[in-house]
C-alpha positions in Angstrom: -4.9 -16.0 -28.8 -6.9 -17.1 -25.8 -5.9 -16.1 -22.2 -4.4 -19.5 -21.2 -2.2 -19.7 -24.3 -1.1 -16.0 -23.9 -0.2 -16.7 -20.3 1.8 -19.8 -21.3 3.7 -17.7 -23.9 4.5 -15.0 -21.4 5.7 -17.6 -18.9 7.9 -19.2 -21.5 9.4 -15.8 -22.4 10.0 -15.0 -18.7 11.8 -18.3 -18.1 13.9 -17.8 -21.2 15.2 -14.3 -20.3 15.7 -15.1 -16.6 19.1 -16.5 -17.3 20.2 -13.2 -18.8 19.1 -10.9 -16.0 22.0 -9.0 -14.3 21.7 -9.9 -10.7 22.4 -7.3 -8.0 22.4 -4.4 -10.5 20.2 -1.3 -9.9 19.6 1.8 -12.0 18.9 4.9 -9.8 17.2 7.9 -11.3 17.8 11.0 -9.1 15.0 13.6 -9.0 13.8 13.3 -12.6 11.5 16.0 -13.8 9.9 14.3 -16.9 7.7 11.3 -16.6 8.8 10.4 -20.2 12.4 10.0 -19.0 11.3 7.8 -16.1 9.4 5.6 -18.5 12.2 5.4 -21.0 14.7 4.4 -18.3 12.4 1.7 -17.0 12.1 0.5 -20.6 15.9 0.4 -20.9 16.2 -1.4 -17.5 13.8 -4.1 -18.6 15.2 -4.5 -22.1 18.8 -4.7 -21.0 18.2 -7.1 -18.1 18.9 -4.7 -15.1 17.4 -6.3 -12.0 15.8 -3.2 -10.4 15.1 0.6 -10.9 15.0 3.1 -8.0 13.5 6.5 -8.5 14.3 9.3 -6.1 11.1 11.4 -6.2 10.9 14.1 -3.5 7.9 15.7 -5.2 5.8 12.6 -4.8 4.8 12.4 -8.5 4.9 8.5 -8.3 2.9 6.3 -6.0 4.8 4.3 -3.3 3.2 1.1 -4.2 4.6 -0.8 -7.2 1.2 -2.2 -8.1 -0.1 1.3 -8.3 2.8 2.3 -10.5 1.9 -0.6 -12.9 -1.6 0.9 -13.3 -0.3 4.5 -13.9 -1.1 5.1 -17.6 1.6 7.6 -18.1 4.3 5.1 -17.0 2.8 2.2 -18.9 2.7 4.3 -22.1 6.2 5.8 -21.9 7.8 2.5 -20.8 5.9 0.6 -23.4 4.4 -1.6 -20.6 7.9 -2.4 -19.2 6.7 -1.1 -15.8 4.6 -4.2 -15.6 7.7 -6.4 -15.8 10.2 -4.4 -13.9 10.8 -3.9 -10.1 10.6 -0.2 -9.4 11.0 1.3 -5.9 10.4 5.0 -5.0 12.4 7.0 -2.4 11.6 10.4 -0.9 15.2 11.6 -0.9 18.7 10.9 -2.0 19.7 10.4 1.6 17.1 7.6 2.0 18.2 5.9 -1.2 21.8 6.0 -0.2 21.0 4.6 3.3 19.0 1.8 1.7 21.8 0.9 -0.7 24.5 1.0 1.9 22.4 -1.2 4.3 22.2 -3.8 1.5 25.9 -3.5 0.7 25.6 -1.9 -2.8 28.4 0.2 -4.2 27.3 3.3 -6.1 28.7 4.8 -9.3 27.4 8.0 -10.8 27.2 9.1 -14.5 27.9 12.6 -15.8 29.2 14.2 -19.0 31.6 16.3 -16.7 34.5 15.3 -14.5 33.1 14.7 -11.0 34.5 13.3 -7.8 37.9 11.7 -7.3 37.8 8.8 -9.7 36.6 9.5 -13.3 36.3 6.8 -15.9 35.4 6.7 -19.6 32.5 4.3 -20.0 34.2 1.6 -22.1 37.4 1.7 -20.1 35.7 0.9 -16.8 35.4 -2.6 -15.2 31.8 -3.1 -13.8 32.3 -6.7 -12.6 34.5 -6.0 -9.6 31.6 -5.3 -7.2 29.0 -7.9 -6.4 26.3 -5.3 -5.9 26.3 -2.2 -8.0 24.0 0.8 -8.2 24.3 3.1 -11.3 23.1 6.6 -10.7 21.6 9.0 -13.4 21.0 12.6 -12.4 18.4 15.3 -13.0 17.8 16.4 -16.6 19.0 20.0 -16.0 21.1 19.9 -12.8 22.8 16.6 -13.3 23.9 14.3 -10.5 23.9 15.8 -6.9 27.0 16.4 -4.8 25.7 14.1 -2.2 25.4 11.2 -4.7 28.9 11.9 -5.9 30.3 11.9 -2.4 28.8 8.5 -1.8 30.0 7.0 -5.0 33.1 5.0 -6.0 33.5 6.6 -9.4 32.0 8.9 -12.0 31.4 7.4 -15.5 31.2 9.5 -18.6 30.3 8.7 -22.2 33.0 9.9 -24.7 31.6 12.4 -27.2 33.1 13.7 -30.4 30.6 16.3 -31.7 29.9 20.0 -31.1 27.1 19.0 -28.8 28.6 17.4 -25.6 25.4 16.2 -23.9 22.8 13.5 -24.4 19.3 13.3 -23.0 18.6 11.2 -19.9 16.9 8.3 -21.8 19.7 8.0 -24.3 22.5 8.2 -21.7 20.9 5.5 -19.6 20.6 3.2 -22.6 24.3 3.6 -23.6 25.6 3.3 -20.0 23.5 0.3 -19.0 24.2 -1.5 -22.3 28.0 -1.5 -21.5 27.5 -2.4 -17.9 25.0 -5.2 -18.5 27.2 -6.6 -21.3 30.2 -6.9 -19.0 28.3 -8.3 -16.1 26.3 -10.8 -18.2 29.6 -12.1 -19.8 31.0 -12.4 -16.3 28.0 -14.3 -15.0 28.1 -16.6 -18.0 31.8 -17.3 -17.5 31.1 -18.5 -13.9 28.1 -20.5 -15.0 30.2 -22.4 -17.6 32.7 -23.2 -15.0 30.0 -24.5 -12.7 30.6 -21.9 -10.0 28.1 -19.8 -8.2 29.1 -16.6 -9.9 30.4 -14.7 -6.9 32.2 -11.5 -7.8 35.1 -10.6 -5.6 34.8 -7.2 -3.9 
């Protein structure tokens, strides 16, 4: 396939999936240790139509510039090139990310296999369409989500588990949680589109 035809095919694909992207939905990865997990979550974000991914990276393992991230081979390989098609923003600290989200009127929810905070919700029982702007937080592989993130969130979401092992790895957790949330928000957006409305979600 020549370059012009390939670009045309990519453009057609981009136009086709644009309608299914979940607007005003961000996945936040807090202090991840493993570049493989970062790549996997970015892949999930892209595949499921999440609008953006934020990475809290106090160790500075990622470049600040998104274009530089796209050229990072470790991210390109682990995300199966999804980094090239996903908006990813890096933050130095949880505080900086929270401030940015609050400034832009995003509501945060955190994920954890344990009961955290004041409002705990089983994944499939939650309603993720009540907020116009939503940020979904995933914690560190070993320490989990931070107390600061919990204190600044509206609720804590957990995946029901029925085996002897009561935990999932970060990549798997993000895929399951984001699938449920994007499914709900996509259906909600589609309902408003069919009615000819702008798709505003009441706060």
